[in-house]
DRENTI-854051 format. One line per 3 residues: their letters; for each residue x negated, y negated, z of C-alpha. Coordinates in pm, whole numbers. Example, Ala and Ser with C-alpha at 12.3 -4.5 7.8 and 13.67 -1.06 7.14 Angstrom:
as> -1230:450:780; -1367:106:714
end
This chain:
mic> -1871:1494:5259; -2222:1376:5185; -2400:1049:5261
fiq> -2749:978:5135; -2871:691:5351; -3172:471:5287
rac> -3310:212:5525; -3335:-100:5312; -3482:-449:5325
qgr> -3202:-543:5085; -2960:-385:4841; -2737:-496:4555
vev> -2483:-337:4321; -2397:-490:3984; -2119:-399:3741
dge> -2133:-551:3392; -2395:-804:3510; -2183:-920:3807
tvg> -2293:-860:4166; -2008:-674:4338; -2188:-590:4664
eig> -2503:-715:4834; -2674:-679:5172; -2984:-794:5353
ygm> -3160:-569:5606; -2972:-249:5686; -2883:64:5493
vvl> -2777:154:5143; -2549:457:5153; -2455:672:4855
vgf> -2128:850:4938; -2000:1171:4778; -1680:1361:4850
erg> -1619:1733:4818; -1303:1936:4784; -1148:1980:5127
dde> -1276:1653:5275; -1017:1504:5509; -959:1239:5778
arl> -1149:1439:6039; -1461:1452:5818; -1431:1082:5734
srm> -1416:997:6103; -1711:1223:6193; -1923:1084:5912
adk> -1838:724:6003; -1943:789:6363; -2261:963:6250
lig> -2347:689:6001; -2294:405:6248; -2479:584:6527
yrl> -2767:725:6322; -3096:597:6462; -3317:507:6167
fad> -3441:163:6274; -3765:115:6465; -3793:-5:6822
dnd> -4092:-199:6959; -4295:125:6964; -4218:194:6596
rmn> -3993:488:6685; -3657:536:6517; -3441:459:6820
fdi> -3200:190:6699; -2877:226:6506; -2725:-28:6266
rqi> -2533:-210:6541; -2839:-253:6759; -3025:-436:6483
dge> -2713:-622:6363; -2779:-485:6015; -2563:-455:5707
ill> -2431:-151:5517; -2385:-115:5143; -2152:179:5065
ipq> -2171:310:4708; -1946:587:4576; -2147:855:4393
ftl> -1970:1175:4292; -2290:1333:4160; -2400:1399:4520
aad> -2142:1679:4534; -2287:1862:4232; -2391:2225:4260
trk> -2746:2236:4121; -2846:2586:4230; -2818:2749:3886
glr> -2916:2641:3540; -3030:2304:3412; -2698:2123:3412
pnf> -2508:2010:3725; -2179:2177:3806; -1924:1934:3952
tpa> -1669:2193:4068; -1746:2119:4437; -1670:1747:4392
app> -1334:1610:4498; -1109:1516:4204; -1148:1148:4104
eta> -818:1019:4244; -871:1204:4573; -1226:1072:4597
rel> -1107:717:4521; -860:735:4809; -1116:893:5042
fgr> -1373:625:4958; -1124:347:5035; -1034:506:5369
fve> -1401:566:5450; -1483:199:5386; -1196:97:5619
tvr> -1311:343:5887; -1672:225:5879; -1570:-143:5864
akh> -1357:-97:6179; -1672:17:6362; -1916:-231:6204
pki> -1780:-521:5997; -2096:-602:5798; -2002:-391:5496
atg> -2041:-440:5122; -1941:-184:4860; -1993:-71:4507
rfg> -1698:-21:4272; -1545:323:4246; -1555:470:3894
anm> -1769:192:3750; -2107:218:3583; -2312:53:3857
qvt> -2669:-70:3864; -2809:-34:4214; -3116:-224:4328
lcn> -3274:-177:4668; -3595:-209:4856; -3624:116:5052
dgp> -3799:26:5378; -4051:291:5479; -3940:472:5270
vsf> -3682:611:5508; -3405:827:5360; -3173:1092:5506
wlq> -2915:1334:5366; -2616:1354:5603; -2343:1614:5569
v> -2040:1688:5785
end
């Protein structure tokens, strides 16, 4: 399981011109699932995501997590994160979880994260999404469990 997190001033996801998810200050998270991902990985990633300290304290050090700043999270499914790009000039998606498995995992991940921090918005699984964000910093991290 992979999460690419970006500290954001705001974020929005549109599908066919309609806003389906939007946040103010917090984090925009692209979420990818790999073959073999399970409940244990979902739980570990949710804990890591919620507890990850990427927000500045009064000394401008990254010491606060999303709960401490009362921020929002925008979760966006993105299967391309699971691509194997080590060889050639075209991504290989063999490591990615099959679409129906990934759809189920994304739904469960959203529920797991929401149970820990209710300020959640999401993209739409399987849709062609347009994502807009203001990356604050920029601050971005690649998390894997």
